N, C-alpha and C positions, 0 to 999 in steps of 0.2 A: 681697331681704329688707328689710322695713321696720324702722326703728329709731326709738327715742324721740328727740325733738328735743334736741340736745345742750345748748342754753341752758336749757331748762326742766327737763330730767331728766338731768343729767350722769352719774350713776351708772347709770341705765338705758341710756344711750348706750354707756357703757364695757362693760356686760354684753352688749349687742348686738354689739359688736365682737369680744368673746371668743367669742360663739356663732358668728359668721361664720368666725372662725379655725378653730374645732373642726369646723364643717360642711364646710369645704373638705377636710378630711382623713378624712372618713367613708368606710370601705371600700366600702360599697354604692354610693357615688357615683363612685368613681374606679377601682375594680379592673377593671371590664369591659374597658376599652380595653387592658389589659395582659395579658389571658389568652392563653396559647398555644393552638394547635389541638390537639385530642385526638391521641394517638400511635397507632401501629399496635398497640401492646400496651396495658397498663393504666396508669392514672394514679393515683399515690400522692401524697396531700397530707400534708405534715409541717410543723409550725410551732410557734412559741412567741412570746409577747409579749402585752402588755396589749391590743393590738388583735386578737389572734389569734382570739377568738370571732367578732367581727364580720367578719373576713376570711374565715373558714371559711364563715360563713353566706352571704356574698356569692358566694363561689365555688360553693357548692352550688346557689344559686338560678340562677346564670348558666351552669353547665356543662350541655352537651347531655344531655337525659334518656336518650338511648340509648347514651351513652359511659360505660364503666365508670369509676368513681372511688370511692376510699375513702381513709381516712387518719386521722391523730390530730394534734390541735393542743392545746397547753397554754396556758392564759391565767390571769390573776389571779382569785382568788376574787371572785365577784359581777360578773364581766366577760363573761358569756355573754349576748348579747342576749335579752330575755325571749321573743320569738317563737321563737327557735331552741331555747331551753331547753324551752319548752312542746312544741315539735314538732321534735325533732332530725332532721337530714338525713343525708346519706351520709357526712359527715366527722364523726368523733367529736371532741368538745371536752371536755377535762377541766380542772380548776382546781387551782391550787397557790398557794403564798404568795410574796409579793414585799414588800419587797426582799431579805429574808433567806430563802433556800430552805428548803423543808420536805420531809418524806418523800414527799408527793404529787408534788412536782416531780421528785424522784429516780426514783420509779417511772414517771412519764410519760416521762422521758428513756430509761430502760431499755426501755420498750415501743417508743419511736420507733426506737431502735437495732435492735431485733428486726425491725421492719417493713422495714428496708433489706435484709434478707437475701433472696437469690434474685432480685434485680432483673436484668433483661436490657437489652440495647441497644435493644430495641423499646419499653421502658417510659419514662414521664415521671414525674419527681418534682417536684412543684410545692411549693416551700417558702414558707411565709407567715411572714415575720419582721418583728417590730416591737420597739420599746423595751420593756424589762422581761424580754426573753428570757434575759438573762444569769443572772438568779435563777431563772426558771421552768424553764429547761432545765438541771437540776442533776444532773450525773453526774461525780463526782470522778475525777481521773486515777488510774491503777492504783497501789495502795498507799497512797492518801490517804484517811483516814477522813472520813466525811460531816460529822461534827460539827466536825472541823478546818476543813473548807471553809466551814462556816457561820460559824465564829469569824473566819476571815480576811475573809470578806465583811463582817461587822459592823465590823471594824476599818477596812476600806477606806472604808465609808460614813461613818464618823465622822472620818476623817483629813483631809478637805479636798482629797483627790486629785481631779483632773479625770477626767471620764468615760473618756477614752481611756487614761489611766493605770490606772484601776481595771480596765478591760476587758482591758488587756494582761496583768495578773496573772491575772484570771479565766480567760482562754482557755488559759493555760499550765498551769493547775491543773485542767483539764477533760478529760474523755474524749470530749466531743462537740462542743465549741465550737472556735473558731479554725480552721475549715475541715474539721474532722474528720467532721462529719455528711455533707457532700457527698462526701468521699472514700469513706465507707462505701457511698454509693449507686452507685458505679461498677459496671458500665459504663452505667447508665441516664443519660439526659439530665436535667440539673437546671436548672430555671428558678426563680429566687428573686424573689419580689415583696416589696419593702421599703417600710416606712413609717419614715422617718428621725426619730430623736429626738436626734441628736447634732450638734454644731457641725461644719459642713463636709460632712455627709451621707456620711461615709466608710463604705462597706459593711462593712469589716472591723471597725469599731467598734460598729455597731448590733447589739445583743444579743450582743456578742462574736463576731460573724461566723461562725456555725456552718457556713455554706455557701460561704465565699469564702476564698481563700488568705490567709495571714497573713505580713506582712513583719517583724513584731516578733519578738524572740527571748527565750529564757530569761534571757539576760543583762539584757535590758531589764526583765523582770519583777523580777529580783533587785534591780536599781538602784532601781526604784520602791518596793519594800518597804523598802529601806534608807533612802530619802529620807524616808519618812513614819514610820520607826521601828516598823514592824509586824513582830512576831515570828511565825515560822512553825515548824511542827513539823519534826522531822528528816526525815521522809519527803518533805515538800514541798521542803525545801532540797536534799536529795540529788537529787531528780528534776530540779530546775532547774539545779543546778550541774553535773550530769553530762550535761545535754542530753537526758535520757530523755523529758522533757515537751515537747520541741520540736514546733511546729505545722507542718502542710504549708505549703510556701512557693509564691510565684508561680512559674509555669513547671512545676509538678507536672502530669504527664500526666493525672492523675485529674480535673482540672478542664477538660479539653478539651471544647469545645462547650457549656459551661455559660453561662447568661445571668443577668444581674442587671437587674431593672427596678424603678426607683424610682417608686412610685405616689403618694406624698405626702411633702412636705417642710415644714420650718418656714417657709421663705421663701414658699412658696405660701400658707400660712395667714396670714402677715403681710400679704401682698398682698391677700388677700380682705378682711381687716379695713380696710386702707387704702382699698380701693375703696368699701366701705360708708361710710366717713367722708367721702370726697370727694363721694359722692352726696348726703350731708346738708349739703354746703357747708362742710365743715371740712377744712382742709389737713392732709395726713397725711405724716409723715416716718418712714421706716424706718431706724433707726440701723444695725442688723445682725441677722442671724439666728444669729450665731455668738458672742455675748457670753458670756465665761466669767469666772471670778474669784470671790472671796469675796462671797457674796450681799449682806451689809450694805454692803460697800464699793461694789459696783456700784450699789446703791440710792442711795448718797450722790452718785455721779456723775450719775445720772439726775435727782436732785433739783436739783443745781446747774444743769443745763441747763434744766430746767423753770422754775426761779426766774429765770434770765436772760431767758427768753422772756417770762415774766409781768411782769417789772419794766421791761423795755426795749421789748418788744412788736413792733417792726418792724425789718426790715433798714434800714440796715446795722448798727445798734446790736446786733441780735441775729441769730443765724444763721437762725432760723425766724420766720415771721410768725404772729401771733395773730389769730383763734383757730386752734388746731391740736391735733392729737394726735400724740404721739411714741411710736412703736412699737419694740419690740425683742424678740428671742428668743435662744435659746441654752441653755446649761445652766450655771448658777452652782453654787457649792458652799458647804457649811456646815461649818466646823470646829467640832465639838461641844465646848463648854467646860464644860458642866454636864449632869449626868445627869437633872436634875429638870425640864428644860424640855420643851415640846411645840412642834412646828412643823417645817416644811420650808423649802426654799430660797425659795419664792415669798413666803411670809409674812415670812421673815427679810429678804428684799430689801425688802419693803414697809415693814417697821418701820424699817429703816435709812433708807429714803427719806423716810418720814413725819417722823422726827426732824430730818433735814437740811432738809426743806422749811420748818420753823419756822413752820408755820401760814400759809404764803404764800397770800394771797387768790387765787382764780381757778384753783387747780390741784386736780384730782381725779386719782386713780390707781387702777389695778387691776393686780394681779399674780396669775397663776394658772397652774397646769400644765394642759396640754390633755388630760391623761389623767384629770383630776378628783382626783388624789391629791397632796397636798403632803406629801412625806415618807411617813409611814405614817398620816396622820390622815384624817378623813372630809371634809376640805375640799380644794378645788382651790387656794385662795389666799385673798385678802382684798381689800378696797377701802379707800381712804383719802380723806378730804375735807378742805377747808380748816380745819374745826373739830375734826379728830380729836384734836389735842393738847389743845385746850380741854375737850373732852368727857372725855378721859382724866384731866385734872387735876381735874375736877368729881367724878370717881369715886375720886380719891386714887391713881390709877395713875401710876407713874413709868416712862415708856417705856424709858429707858436701863437700868433694872434688868431689865426683861423681855428686852432685847436681850442683856445680859450673861449671862443664864442660858439663852439660846436658847429663849425661851418666847413667841415671837411669836403662836402659836396662841391662847394664853390672853389676850393683850393684845387682839387683834381680836375674840375671842369676847365679852369683857366689853363691847366697844363695839357688838356686834351687827353687825359688819362682815365676817364670814367669807363667802366664796363657796363654796356647797355645791351644785353642780349635779347630783350623782349621777354614776354611770358614764357616760362619753362614748363608750366603745368605740373609741377611737383614741388616738394618742400622738405628737404632734410637738413635745413639750417645752414649755419656758417660753413664756408669753405675757405681755407687759408693755405697758401703755398708760397714758400720762399725758396728760390732757386739760387744755389751757391756754386759758382763756376771758378 
C-alpha cells in the first residue's frame, strides 16, 4: 500500500496508517486460512458482531459450492457489505442496534437459538464472532425483562467500567452468551472464528463469549455492579445472588472437541501500520495493543511522550528517535459526566491529548476506532494538528469546556477534523497514531 509522504502530508500519512490497520483485519483477506473442512453432516453458520456481515460474506464466497451450508448472523445496522446486501448468499444476515440492544437483536437471538435444535454429532456449527456481539445478540436471562437489560447496558456504558467488567455482567444476564450458545449446539462440533476487539484477545470477553466456557461468576458480576453503583431490578439480583444465572464453566463436557481460531487481532493491525510507516522511512514504535483507562487521561500520557520526543528528539535524551510514529491500541473508557455532550472514546482521547500537547510543533495525531464508530456517532474518530488549539481559539472554542461535558465530537467537528470513513466491516478496536517530525 502506498502512502502520502509524511513530511509533506502528515495527516494523509496518518490516515494511510489507519487504513492499513483496518485492511489487515478485513474478513475477506484473513478468514480463508481458518475455515475447517466440510463435515459429514450439514454446516450451520451462526454469529454476531460488527464484522458479522463481512465474515458471513467471506465464508459464503469461500465455502465449497457442493457442500450444504446455511445459517444466520446478526450485525449492526448498515454493516452488511453492499455486494452481499445486493445479492445475498447462503447465510442470512440481519441487522440490529449497537451499543444498546433493540428488538431486532432480541428476535435474531431467538432465531439463532431455534436453529441449534436438532443438531447431530455429524454436523458442524461455524460461529462467526466479533466485537459488538454483546449488544447485537440480545436475549435476556429467564425472568429478566428486555427493557431492564437495555437499562443495565446503558448504565454500564456510561459508568467507565472496562470491557471485561461490562461483559462479565452482560454474560450473566444473558440466555445465550457466556458459553450458552455453544452448549445449545451439543452434540455438534463447534468451530469459532474470532476477530478480537478486546485487550489481551481473551475469547471469553469478545462479544461476551457466546461459544466459550466462562470462568467468571455471578458473584463477580454482582461485585462489578456494586463497584460502579449500578442498580438492577429484583429479578436480576435474585438470579445472580442465587446462582441461577451462572454460566457454563471450563471443563464442561459440552465444549469437548470445540475449537477457537483467532483470525484478526489489534496487534496484527498495529504491526501492519508500523510496517507501512517503516517503508516510508519513519521509525514506528508500538506502545501496546492492550491500553485501557480513562480516555482523556490516556490521551495526556500519549501527549507527554510525544512532547518529550519532539523537544529532545534523539536518544538517549528521549526514548524514541525523531521522526517517528507512536502507535497504540486497546480499549479506553469514558465516564460520562454530562448528558449533553457527543463523542466516544477515540475523540475524547484525542481532545485530552490535544490539550496536553499545548500546540507542540511537529506533532500530529489520529485516534479512531477500527469499526468506524466512535461511541454512537457517525465518525470513527478525529485528527489533531500542531495548530488545533490556535484554530479553536480563533473560533472562540474552549477545549477544556468541551472535555468537561464529554463533547469532543462537536469540538473536532467545528475544526473540520473528524475522521468519517464509513463502515469498515471489521472491528479490532482503538487505533491511535502520533506522528512526531
